[in-house]
N, C-alpha and C positions, 0 to 999 in steps of 0.2 A: 497112255493113261497118265494123268498127272499125279504127283506125289503130295500135293497140298491137301490140307484137311477139307477145304471147300470143294475141291475136285472130287475127293472120295465121297463126300456127302452128296454131291450132285449125281454121281454115278449110282449111288445106293438109292436115292430118291426117284430116279428116273426108271427104275426097274418096273416091269409090268405088274408084278405082284404088289410092290409098294404103292404104285399108283392106284391099283384096284382097292387096296386097303384104305387109302386116303379118300377115295370116292365113296366107299361104304361109310366111313366115319363122317364125312360131310353130309351124306344123306341121312344118317341117323341123327345128326345134330339139327338139321333143318326140320326133320320130322318131330323131334322133341320140342323145338321152339314153337312150331305150329300147334302141336297138341296142347302145350302149356298155355299158349295165348288164347286158344279157343275154350279152355276149361274155365268155367265161371266160378267154380268153387275154390280155386286156388290150391287144390290138393293133388295136383298132377305129379306123378312119380316118373314121368317120361324122361326126365333128365338123367335118371340113373342108367338108362340103357347105353347112351353114348359114353357116359363116364366109365362104365364097366368095360365097354368095348375098347377103350383106350388105356385101361389099367395095365400095369402098375404105375406108369409114369404120370398119368393124370392125377392119381391119388396124392402125389407129392404136393401139388399145388392147391389142394383142397383147404389148406389153412389160410388162403387168401380171404379178404373180406367178402361177406355174403352179398353178391350182386350178380346179375345175369352175365355181365361182361367177364367176370372172373371165372365163372363156370365155363364159358366159351373159351377163355384163354387156357384153362386147365385141359380141356378136351383137345384143343389145337396142339398144345405142347405134347400131350400124350400121344396123339396121332402121329406127329412128326417123329418123335423118338421111336415109336414102334415101327413106323414105316421104314425108318433108316435101318433098324435091325432086320426087318423082313427083307429089305433090298440087299443088305450085306449077306444074309444067309442064302438067299436065292442065287446070288452071283457065285458064292462059294460052292454051293451044291452043283451048279452048272459047270464050274471050273473055269469061268471066264475072268476070274481075278488074276492078279499077278503072283499069287501065293499068299500064305498066311504070314501076318506080321503081328 
């Protein structure tokens, strides 16, 4: 196992639970974008679901300018941060890490 930060991130993000969480977040984001695009009234609240699924990290970037790409960026950032934490926790609970640091 490598001691670099990128190596630790790679190991955390390749955990099965982290990958499942990322897939769930991607599915929620695609669903929200499709529902919002198909809504003619422009009052869809579907974007709230993936935003809450990736909270609290995604809420940090909500101060970005109001545009669809900024919402997608906030959700992607939140999903990656949360998936990293999930991966680290899963590896620590399995005991496959090198110890706590």
